[in-house]
VEXKOLVO-232473 format. One record per residue: residue number from 1; x, y, z of N, C-alpha, C, O in turn. Coordinates in nm, 2 decimals. Example, Ala and Ser with C-alpha at 12.3 -4.5 7.8 and 13.67 -1.06 7.14 Angstrom:
<sites>
+-----+--------+---------+--------+---------+----------+--------+--------+---------+--------+--------+---------+--------+
! num ! n_east ! n_north !   n_up ! ca_east ! ca_north !  ca_up ! c_east ! c_north !   c_up ! o_east ! o_north !   o_up !
+-----+--------+---------+--------+---------+----------+--------+--------+---------+--------+--------+---------+--------+
!   1 !   1.32 !   -0.57 !   0.78 !    1.23 !    -0.45 !   0.78 !   1.32 !   -0.33 !   0.78 !   1.42 !   -0.33 !   0.85 !
!   2 !   1.28 !   -0.22 !   0.71 !    1.37 !    -0.11 !   0.71 !   1.29 !    0.00 !   0.79 !   1.34 !    0.11 !   0.80 !
+-----+--------+---------+--------+---------+----------+--------+--------+---------+--------+--------+---------+--------+
</sites>
This chain:
<sites>
+-----+--------+---------+--------+---------+----------+--------+--------+---------+--------+--------+---------+--------+
! num ! n_east ! n_north !   n_up ! ca_east ! ca_north !  ca_up ! c_east ! c_north !   c_up ! o_east ! o_north !   o_up !
+-----+--------+---------+--------+---------+----------+--------+--------+---------+--------+--------+---------+--------+
!   1 !   0.76 !   -1.30 !   0.20 !    0.76 !    -1.15 !   0.07 !   0.86 !   -1.05 !   0.12 !   0.87 !   -0.99 !   0.01 !
!   2 !   0.96 !   -0.98 !   0.20 !    1.01 !    -0.91 !   0.29 !   1.09 !   -0.99 !   0.37 !   1.19 !   -0.92 !   0.42 !
!   3 !   1.08 !   -1.13 !   0.41 !    1.16 !    -1.16 !   0.45 !   1.12 !   -1.19 !   0.65 !   1.02 !   -1.13 !   0.69 !
!   4 !   1.18 !   -1.23 !   0.70 !    1.15 !    -1.23 !   0.86 !   1.16 !   -1.11 !   0.91 !   1.06 !   -1.07 !   0.98 !
!   5 !   1.27 !   -1.05 !   0.90 !    1.30 !    -0.89 !   0.98 !   1.17 !   -0.81 !   0.90 !   1.08 !   -0.77 !   0.98 !
!   6 !   1.16 !   -0.80 !   0.82 !    1.02 !    -0.70 !   0.80 !   1.08 !   -0.59 !   0.79 !   1.07 !   -0.50 !   0.87 !
!   7 !   1.16 !   -0.59 !   0.66 !    1.25 !    -0.47 !   0.70 !   1.22 !   -0.37 !   0.54 !   1.26 !   -0.25 !   0.53 !
!   8 !   1.16 !   -0.45 !   0.44 !    1.10 !    -0.40 !   0.31 !   1.05 !   -0.25 !   0.31 !   1.00 !   -0.19 !   0.41 !
!   9 !   1.07 !   -0.23 !   0.23 !    1.04 !    -0.10 !   0.14 !   0.85 !   -0.02 !   0.25 !   0.81 !    0.09 !   0.30 !
!  10 !   0.80 !   -0.15 !   0.23 !    0.67 !    -0.08 !   0.29 !   0.68 !   -0.10 !   0.50 !   0.59 !   -0.05 !   0.57 !
!  11 !   0.75 !   -0.13 !   0.54 !    0.80 !    -0.12 !   0.68 !   0.85 !    0.00 !   0.65 !   0.79 !    0.11 !   0.68 !
!  12 !   0.99 !    0.00 !   0.57 !    1.04 !     0.14 !   0.55 !   0.94 !    0.31 !   0.57 !   0.99 !    0.42 !   0.63 !
!  13 !   0.82 !    0.29 !   0.51 !    0.76 !     0.42 !   0.47 !   0.64 !    0.37 !   0.58 !   0.55 !    0.46 !   0.60 !
!  14 !   0.62 !    0.27 !   0.65 !    0.52 !     0.26 !   0.81 !   0.60 !    0.35 !   0.91 !   0.54 !    0.43 !   0.98 !
!  15 !   0.78 !    0.33 !   0.92 !    0.85 !     0.34 !   1.03 !   0.92 !    0.46 !   1.01 !   0.99 !    0.50 !   1.09 !
!  16 !   0.89 !    0.55 !   0.88 !    1.01 !     0.67 !   0.90 !   0.91 !    0.74 !   0.95 !   0.79 !    0.74 !   0.91 !
!  17 !   0.97 !    0.80 !   1.05 !    0.96 !     0.94 !   1.11 !   0.87 !    1.05 !   1.06 !   0.77 !    1.10 !   1.12 !
!  18 !   0.95 !    1.10 !   0.93 !    0.88 !     1.18 !   0.88 !   0.77 !    1.14 !   0.82 !   0.70 !    1.23 !   0.77 !
!  19 !   0.74 !    1.03 !   0.81 !    0.55 !     1.00 !   0.78 !   0.53 !    1.03 !   0.92 !   0.47 !    1.14 !   0.95 !
!  20 !   0.57 !    0.97 !   1.01 !    0.48 !     0.92 !   1.13 !   0.43 !    1.11 !   1.17 !   0.49 !    1.22 !   1.15 !
!  21 !   0.30 !    1.10 !   1.24 !    0.23 !     1.20 !   1.24 !   0.13 !    1.20 !   1.40 !   0.04 !    1.12 !   1.40 !
!  22 !   0.14 !    1.27 !   1.48 !    0.11 !     1.30 !   1.63 !   0.00 !    1.31 !   1.62 !  -0.08 !    1.38 !   1.56 !
!  23 !  -0.02 !    1.21 !   1.70 !   -0.24 !     1.30 !   1.77 !  -0.28 !    1.15 !   1.83 !  -0.22 !    1.05 !   1.83 !
!  24 !  -0.39 !    1.18 !   1.87 !   -0.44 !     1.11 !   1.99 !  -0.53 !    0.95 !   1.93 !  -0.60 !    0.93 !   1.83 !
!  25 !  -0.51 !    0.86 !   2.03 !   -0.54 !     0.73 !   1.96 !  -0.71 !    0.74 !   1.88 !  -0.76 !    0.65 !   1.81 !
!  26 !  -0.78 !    0.90 !   1.94 !   -0.92 !     0.87 !   1.84 !  -0.93 !    0.91 !   1.72 !  -1.02 !    0.89 !   1.63 !
!  27 !  -0.81 !    0.96 !   1.70 !   -0.78 !     1.03 !   1.60 !  -0.73 !    1.00 !   1.52 !  -0.74 !    1.05 !   1.41 !
!  28 !  -0.61 !    0.86 !   1.56 !   -0.50 !     0.80 !   1.52 !  -0.58 !    0.66 !   1.42 !  -0.55 !    0.59 !   1.32 !
!  29 !  -0.70 !    0.68 !   1.51 !   -0.79 !     0.56 !   1.46 !  -0.88 !    0.59 !   1.34 !  -0.91 !    0.53 !   1.23 !
!  30 !  -0.92 !    0.71 !   1.39 !   -0.97 !     0.80 !   1.29 !  -0.92 !    0.79 !   1.09 !  -0.99 !    0.77 !   0.99 !
!  31 !  -0.73 !    0.81 !   1.11 !   -0.72 !     0.88 !   0.96 !  -0.67 !    0.73 !   0.95 !  -0.71 !    0.67 !   0.85 !
!  32 !  -0.60 !    0.68 !   1.04 !   -0.56 !     0.55 !   0.94 !  -0.49 !    0.54 !   0.86 !  -0.37 !    0.54 !   0.90 !
!  33 !  -0.51 !    0.52 !   0.78 !   -0.42 !     0.49 !   0.58 !  -0.45 !    0.54 !   0.46 !  -0.44 !    0.51 !   0.34 !
!  34 !  -0.54 !    0.68 !   0.56 !   -0.59 !     0.79 !   0.47 !  -0.53 !    0.84 !   0.41 !  -0.42 !    0.85 !   0.45 !
!  35 !  -0.56 !    0.92 !   0.26 !   -0.48 !     1.03 !   0.19 !  -0.58 !    1.11 !   0.27 !  -0.66 !    1.10 !   0.36 !
!  36 !  -0.51 !    1.26 !   0.16 !   -0.57 !     1.39 !   0.23 !  -0.66 !    1.39 !   0.18 !  -0.73 !    1.44 !   0.27 !
!  37 !  -0.79 !    1.36 !   0.04 !   -0.91 !     1.34 !   0.04 !  -1.01 !    1.29 !   0.11 !  -1.13 !    1.31 !   0.10 !
!  38 !  -0.93 !    1.19 !   0.20 !   -1.05 !     1.12 !   0.32 !  -0.98 !    1.20 !   0.46 !  -1.05 !    1.16 !   0.55 !
!  39 !  -0.88 !    1.29 !   0.50 !   -0.87 !     1.29 !   0.64 !  -0.80 !    1.45 !   0.62 !  -0.76 !    1.49 !   0.51 !
!  40 !  -0.80 !    1.51 !   0.71 !   -0.68 !     1.61 !   0.72 !  -0.74 !    1.67 !   0.92 !  -0.83 !    1.69 !   1.00 !
!  41 !  -0.58 !    1.68 !   0.92 !   -0.61 !     1.76 !   1.10 !  -0.70 !    1.84 !   1.11 !  -0.72 !    1.92 !   1.03 !
!  42 !  -0.82 !    1.82 !   1.28 !   -0.89 !     1.92 !   1.29 !  -0.85 !    2.09 !   1.31 !  -0.92 !    2.19 !   1.28 !
!  43 !  -0.72 !    2.09 !   1.35 !   -0.65 !     2.20 !   1.32 !  -0.61 !    2.23 !   1.23 !  -0.53 !    2.17 !   1.16 !
!  44 !  -0.71 !    2.35 !   1.22 !   -0.68 !     2.37 !   1.06 !  -0.56 !    2.51 !   1.06 !  -0.55 !    2.56 !   0.95 !
!  45 !  -0.49 !    2.54 !   1.15 !   -0.34 !     2.62 !   1.14 !  -0.21 !    2.50 !   1.05 !  -0.13 !    2.52 !   0.96 !
!  46 !  -0.25 !    2.38 !   1.15 !   -0.20 !     2.25 !   1.14 !  -0.18 !    2.20 !   0.94 !  -0.08 !    2.14 !   0.91 !
!  47 !  -0.26 !    2.22 !   0.87 !   -0.36 !     2.14 !   0.84 !  -0.29 !    2.17 !   0.67 !  -0.32 !    2.10 !   0.57 !
!  48 !  -0.19 !    2.31 !   0.67 !   -0.11 !     2.34 !   0.58 !   0.03 !    2.24 !   0.55 !   0.07 !    2.17 !   0.45 !
!  49 !   0.09 !    2.29 !   0.68 !    0.17 !     2.17 !   0.76 !   0.14 !    2.00 !   0.71 !   0.22 !    1.96 !   0.62 !
!  50 !   0.10 !    1.95 !   0.73 !    0.05 !     1.83 !   0.68 !   0.04 !    1.78 !   0.58 !   0.05 !    1.66 !   0.54 !
!  51 !  -0.02 !    1.94 !   0.47 !   -0.02 !     1.86 !   0.32 !   0.12 !    1.86 !   0.29 !   0.15 !    1.75 !   0.23 !
!  52 !   0.22 !    1.95 !   0.30 !    0.36 !     1.95 !   0.31 !   0.43 !    1.85 !   0.29 !   0.51 !    1.82 !   0.19 !
!  53 !   0.40 !    1.77 !   0.40 !    0.47 !     1.65 !   0.47 !   0.39 !    1.55 !   0.38 !   0.44 !    1.44 !   0.39 !
!  54 !   0.27 !    1.55 !   0.30 !    0.21 !     1.41 !   0.24 !   0.30 !    1.47 !   0.14 !   0.40 !    1.40 !   0.12 !
!  55 !   0.31 !    1.53 !   0.10 !    0.34 !     1.55 !  -0.07 !   0.51 !    1.55 !  -0.08 !   0.55 !    1.55 !  -0.20 !
!  56 !   0.62 !    1.57 !   0.06 !    0.72 !     1.51 !   0.02 !   0.74 !    1.41 !   0.09 !   0.85 !    1.37 !   0.07 !
!  57 !   0.66 !    1.32 !   0.17 !    0.66 !     1.15 !   0.16 !   0.61 !    1.07 !   0.02 !   0.65 !    0.96 !  -0.01 !
!  58 !   0.51 !    1.16 !  -0.09 !    0.49 !     1.05 !  -0.16 !   0.61 !    1.03 !  -0.27 !   0.66 !    0.92 !  -0.32 !
!  59 !   0.67 !    1.24 !  -0.29 !    0.79 !     1.22 !  -0.35 !   0.93 !    1.14 !  -0.28 !   1.04 !    1.13 !  -0.34 !
!  60 !   0.92 !    1.09 !  -0.17 !    1.06 !     1.05 !  -0.11 !   1.04 !    0.86 !  -0.19 !   1.12 !    0.78 !  -0.24 !
!  61 !   0.86 !    0.86 !  -0.14 !    0.89 !     0.68 !  -0.15 !   0.82 !    0.67 !  -0.32 !   0.74 !    0.58 !  -0.35 !
!  62 !   0.84 !    0.73 !  -0.37 !    0.80 !     0.76 !  -0.56 !   0.65 !    0.71 !  -0.57 !   0.61 !    0.64 !  -0.66 !
!  63 !   0.55 !    0.76 !  -0.46 !    0.39 !     0.72 !  -0.51 !   0.32 !    0.80 !  -0.61 !   0.37 !    0.89 !  -0.68 !
!  64 !   0.23 !    0.79 !  -0.61 !    0.14 !     0.90 !  -0.67 !   0.00 !    0.95 !  -0.63 !  -0.09 !    0.88 !  -0.57 !
!  65 !   0.00 !    1.05 !  -0.67 !   -0.15 !     1.09 !  -0.59 !  -0.28 !    1.04 !  -0.63 !  -0.30 !    1.09 !  -0.74 !
!  66 !  -0.36 !    0.97 !  -0.59 !   -0.47 !     1.01 !  -0.66 !  -0.55 !    1.09 !  -0.66 !  -0.54 !    1.18 !  -0.58 !
!  67 !  -0.64 !    1.09 !  -0.75 !   -0.70 !     1.21 !  -0.84 !  -0.77 !    1.34 !  -0.71 !  -0.75 !    1.46 !  -0.69 !
!  68 !  -0.86 !    1.23 !  -0.66 !   -0.90 !     1.32 !  -0.55 !  -0.78 !    1.39 !  -0.47 !  -0.82 !    1.50 !  -0.46 !
!  69 !  -0.69 !    1.38 !  -0.42 !   -0.56 !     1.41 !  -0.31 !  -0.49 !    1.51 !  -0.41 !  -0.45 !    1.62 !  -0.37 !
!  70 !  -0.47 !    1.48 !  -0.54 !   -0.44 !     1.61 !  -0.63 !  -0.52 !    1.70 !  -0.65 !  -0.45 !    1.79 !  -0.69 !
!  71 !  -0.71 !    1.73 !  -0.62 !   -0.74 !     1.78 !  -0.61 !  -0.74 !    1.85 !  -0.47 !  -0.69 !    1.96 !  -0.47 !
!  72 !  -0.78 !    1.81 !  -0.36 !   -0.75 !     1.84 !  -0.24 !  -0.62 !    1.90 !  -0.28 !  -0.65 !    2.00 !  -0.34 !
!  73 !  -0.52 !    1.89 !  -0.27 !   -0.41 !     1.98 !  -0.28 !  -0.41 !    2.13 !  -0.39 !  -0.37 !    2.24 !  -0.39 !
!  74 !  -0.46 !    2.07 !  -0.46 !   -0.54 !     2.24 !  -0.56 !  -0.58 !    2.35 !  -0.52 !  -0.55 !    2.46 !  -0.53 !
!  75 !  -0.73 !    2.23 !  -0.41 !   -0.76 !     2.39 !  -0.36 !  -0.71 !    2.41 !  -0.23 !  -0.76 !    2.49 !  -0.15 !
!  76 !  -0.56 !    2.32 !  -0.19 !   -0.52 !     2.42 !  -0.05 !  -0.44 !    2.53 !  -0.10 !  -0.44 !    2.64 !  -0.05 !
!  77 !  -0.37 !    2.48 !  -0.25 !   -0.24 !     2.62 !  -0.32 !  -0.29 !    2.70 !  -0.31 !  -0.23 !    2.80 !  -0.26 !
!  78 !  -0.48 !    2.71 !  -0.35 !   -0.55 !     2.79 !  -0.44 !  -0.59 !    2.91 !  -0.30 !  -0.63 !    3.02 !  -0.33 !
!  79 !  -0.57 !    2.86 !  -0.17 !   -0.57 !     2.94 !  -0.02 !  -0.49 !    3.05 !  -0.02 !  -0.49 !    3.11 !   0.09 !
+-----+--------+---------+--------+---------+----------+--------+--------+---------+--------+--------+---------+--------+
</sites>
């Protein structure tokens, strides 16, 4: 699909430092590839930063928010 070197868009997305979120192993497993509607950092002061970074990645890669993610973002903006 992307050749043997795996340098396609999916790999670029997965390895983009702006898309990486440092968490311990247990939280990494619970987060997986979940969006804002399914996972948020447990430490509340960090959640706003996480949402901003999530939004930047969506824009950078031309992705779209799910309806549930949009709802979550709107709820955060209203806080």
